N, C-alpha and C positions, 0 to 999 in steps of 0.2 A: 760712339761713332766718330770717326775721324772727319775733321772739317777740311775743306780745300785749303791748300797752302797759298794764301793771298797776303800774308803778313810780311813786312820787311824783316830782314835779318837783324837781330839785336847785336849790340857791341859787347859780347860776353867773351868768355874764354872757351877753348876746346881742350885745355890741358888740365890744370889744377887750380882750384880755389880753396883757400884755407884761412882760418882765423889765425891771429897771432896773439901772443901774450898769454899769461896764465888765466884760466877760467875756473869758476866754481862748478861743482857737479849739478846735474839736472836729472830729474826723473821723467822719462817719457810718459805722457798722459794721453796723447791723441796724435793722429796723423790724418791728413786728407790730401786729395789731389783733384785738380780740375783746371779750368782756364781762367786767365785774367786778360781779356782782350785777345791780343795776338800771341800770348805766351801760355804755355802749360806751366802749372805751378804745383809743387809738392811741398807741403808744410808739415813740420814736426813741432808739436807743442810739449812744453816741459813745465814741471814744478821745479822752480829754482831752489836749490839748497843754499842760497847765498842772498845776494842783493837784487836778484831779478835778472842779472846778466845771463844770457844764454850760455850753454856749454860751448866748447870749441868744436870746430868742424873741419873736415877735409873731404872735398868732393872732386872726384877724378874719374875719367874713363878708364875702364879696365878691359883688356882683351879676355875672351873666354879661354879656359873654362872659369866660371864663377863657382867658388866653393863655399860651403857652409858646414857648420857642425864641428864636433870634436870626437873622432878624427875628421878632418875635412873631407867632404864628399862633393863631387860635382853636382850642381843643381841644373835642371832643365829650365831654360827661360826662352820665351819668344822674344823677338827683336833682333836688330842688327847692330846696336851699340848699347853699352852698359855703363851707366854712371853709378859708381859706388859711393855712398854717403856714409862717412864714419863720423860719429858725434861723440866727443870725449871731453871731460869725464862725464859719463852718463850711464844710466841703467834703465831697464824696463821693470825692475823690481826694487822695492824699498828695503835695502839691506840694513837699515837702521832698526828694523823691527825683527823680532826673533824668527818669525815664520817666513820672512822675505816675500810678502805678498806682491803680486804683480801690480804695477801702476799703469801699464798699458793693457787695456782690455779689448782693443780692436783686433781686426783680422790680420793675418799674415800677408794677404793681398788686398790692396786698397781698391775700392770701387770708385769709378769716376764716370761722368757722363761725356758730354762733348769734349773733344780734345783735338790737339794738332799732331803731336808726335809721340805721345805716350803709348806704349804697348803693354807694359806691366810694371807695377810698383810693388815690390815684395820686401817684407821684413826678414832680415837674417838674424841668426842667433846673436845675442849679446856676447862680446868677447873682450877680455882684458880691460874692463871699465869703460867699454864703448857700446853704443847702440849703432847698429849697422843696417842699411837698406840698400837695395839696388833698384835703379830706375832704368827699365829697358825701353829703348826708343827705336823708331823706324830708321834711324841713321844718326851719325855723329852730328850734333847740333851745338851751337854756342849756348852757354848757360851763365847765369849770374846767381850768387848766393847772398841772401840778406838775413841778418839776425837782428832781433828786436826784443824788447821787454814789454810787458803789459798788453797781451799775455806774452810770456817767455816763449820764443819760437825761432825756428830756423826755416827759411823758405828757399827752395831751389826753383829758379825760373828758367824755362827752356824755350828757345826761339827757333 
């Protein structure tokens, strides 16, 4: 259920947030969404295939249509603005093992309770060594991205 918008605007971006420098691969193990105070939060958890440093990321608004699959097909999403999260190098499958078992066993749509601006959080197909998600919002909002280790994770905060 959406909460009333009584929070101050965060000093984030409405364009692009991305990591810099080389990153080691990560295997997506979990994802969740909810609130932290006045912010909506979507967090992606990884098993690091290196020193615990999270994989790289690029988070940016994308105008519709949002496509997924190979060949790409337009997907129907609720919401007025769409943040596309691309995490690379990363995978939802452990390609080190012969049968490539999935490392992410969660749903394609994240469940969340109280929130401010979230409309839908959906996993897209992995592509070209990347894990991809789309965060549908009630409108274009400023956002911040934080990455950390222990546990290895990337969080998107939306204000």
